[in-house]
Kinemage of the C-alpha trace (Angstrom):
@kinemage 1
@onewidth
@group {chain A} dominant
@subgroup {mainchain}
@vectorlist {calphas} color= white
{ca met a 1} P 143.382 132.058 216.946
{ca leu a 2} L 144.060 128.999 219.067
{ca lys a 3} L 144.466 129.763 222.753
{ca ile a 4} L 145.883 127.305 225.228
{ca lys a 5} L 143.761 127.040 228.337
{ca phe a 6} L 146.236 126.274 231.086
{ca lys a 7} L 143.585 125.971 233.788
{ca lys a 8} L 141.770 123.268 231.865
{ca ile a 9} L 145.020 121.391 231.188
{ca lys a 10} L 146.046 121.672 234.846
{ca lys a 11} L 142.661 120.364 235.980
{ca ser a 12} L 142.809 117.388 233.600
{ca leu a 13} L 146.362 116.552 234.716
{ca lys a 14} L 145.208 116.566 238.343
{ca asn a 15} L 142.423 114.131 237.473
{ca leu a 16} L 144.680 111.887 235.388
{ca pro a 17} L 145.788 109.518 238.229
{ca arg a 18} L 142.193 109.067 239.361
{ca thr a 19} L 141.037 108.324 235.814
{ca leu a 20} L 143.862 105.867 235.265
{ca ala a 21} L 143.019 104.099 238.526
{ca lys a 22} L 139.341 103.838 237.610
{ca glu a 23} L 140.186 102.399 234.211
{ca ser a 24} L 143.018 100.155 235.418
{ca phe a 25} L 142.433 97.385 232.871
{ca leu a 26} L 142.540 99.811 229.953
{ca thr a 27} L 145.583 101.469 231.493
{ca phe a 28} L 147.287 98.077 231.737
{ca leu a 29} L 146.489 97.296 228.108
{ca gly a 30} L 147.683 100.707 226.965
{ca leu a 31} L 150.969 100.419 228.822
{ca leu a 32} L 151.425 96.865 227.557
{ca phe a 33} L 151.056 98.003 223.962
{ca val a 34} L 153.448 100.908 224.546
{ca val a 35} L 156.087 98.566 225.985
{ca leu a 36} L 155.606 96.053 223.167
{ca phe a 37} L 155.922 98.812 220.591
{ca leu a 38} L 159.115 100.140 222.179
{ca gly a 39} L 160.557 96.626 222.428
{ca leu a 40} L 159.827 95.913 218.798
{ca ala a 41} L 161.336 99.244 217.764
{ca val a 42} L 164.539 98.522 219.690
{ca phe a 43} L 164.719 94.997 218.280
{ca tyr a 44} L 164.084 96.222 214.743
{ca tyr a 45} L 166.703 98.976 214.876
{ca ser a 46} L 169.300 96.713 216.504
{ca tyr a 47} L 168.646 94.066 213.847
{ca ile a 48} L 169.115 96.621 211.071
{ca phe a 49} L 172.278 97.929 212.721
{ca leu a 50} L 173.750 94.445 213.076
{ca thr a 51} L 172.972 93.484 209.478
{ca glu a 52} L 174.587 96.667 208.213
{ca val a 53} L 177.696 96.034 210.272
{ca ser a 54} L 177.965 92.399 209.184
{ca asp a 55} L 177.558 93.330 205.522
{ca glu a 56} L 180.617 95.551 205.569
{ca thr a 57} L 183.811 94.007 204.312
{ca ile a 58} L 186.490 93.671 206.926
{ca glu a 59} L 189.912 94.709 205.818
{ca glu a 60} L 192.978 92.940 207.094
{ca glu a 61} L 194.228 96.104 208.783
{ca lys a 62} L 191.079 96.276 210.885
{ca leu a 63} L 191.451 92.729 212.188
{ca leu a 64} L 192.497 92.326 215.785
{ca lys a 65} L 196.184 91.587 216.013
{ca leu a 66} L 197.307 89.938 219.226
{ca asp a 67} L 200.629 90.670 220.814
{ca thr a 68} L 202.490 87.466 221.621
{ca glu a 69} L 204.274 88.997 224.632
{ca ser a 70} L 200.966 89.974 226.167
{ca gln a 71} L 199.624 86.497 225.481
{ca gln a 72} L 202.589 84.932 227.239
{ca lys a 73} L 202.171 87.214 230.265
{ca val a 74} L 198.495 86.365 230.539
{ca leu a 75} L 199.239 82.652 230.119
{ca lys a 76} L 201.865 82.761 232.895
{ca glu a 77} L 199.462 84.590 235.202
{ca trp a 78} L 196.755 81.998 234.543
{ca gln a 79} L 199.215 79.192 235.245
{ca lys a 80} L 200.202 80.807 238.551
{ca arg a 81} L 196.568 81.180 239.562
{ca asn a 82} L 195.821 77.576 238.600
{ca glu a 83} L 198.767 76.372 240.674
{ca asn a 84} L 197.580 78.378 243.676
{ca phe a 85} L 194.053 77.087 243.214
{ca tyr a 86} L 195.074 73.427 243.043
{ca thr a 87} L 197.657 73.589 245.838
{ca thr a 88} L 194.935 74.516 248.313
{ca asp a 89} L 193.466 71.031 247.837
{ca phe a 90} L 196.637 69.409 249.177
{ca lys a 91} L 197.368 71.806 251.991
{ca glu a 92} L 196.608 70.333 255.412
{ca tyr a 93} L 195.038 72.637 257.911
{ca pro a 94} L 195.021 71.930 261.647
{ca asp a 95} L 191.749 70.658 263.065
{ca pro a 96} L 190.493 73.263 265.567
{ca phe a 97} L 188.050 70.776 267.107
{ca lys a 98} L 190.540 68.030 267.711
{ca val a 99} L 191.093 67.446 271.402
{ca asp a 100} L 194.654 67.025 272.480
{ca gln a 101} L 195.048 63.955 274.720
{ca arg a 102} L 197.493 65.768 276.998
{ca asp a 103} L 194.887 68.426 277.794
{ca val a 104} L 192.246 65.799 278.618
{ca leu a 105} L 194.429 63.988 281.131
{ca arg a 106} L 195.179 67.101 283.165
């Protein structure tokens, strides 16, 4: 029967950081391969998912239908914001550093 030796496992886990530090180059390579493998797996599964989704036929009922009232509200709001944005170019602000001649003469 297979017995799990917890003391041996605990001892090896305590020595794991030291071993990884001693073999830093191999640790780097191992982690690099793990990250590359995970990246490829994510890319592969996302590619498969996207191809499956694009292969489905889109019915007319599923298409996005835009509400014209909502479009008009958004368009009006954008126009208001554009007006406010461009009117700031023509607004004249007082110069706080301008010296008034009356104050200089006193």
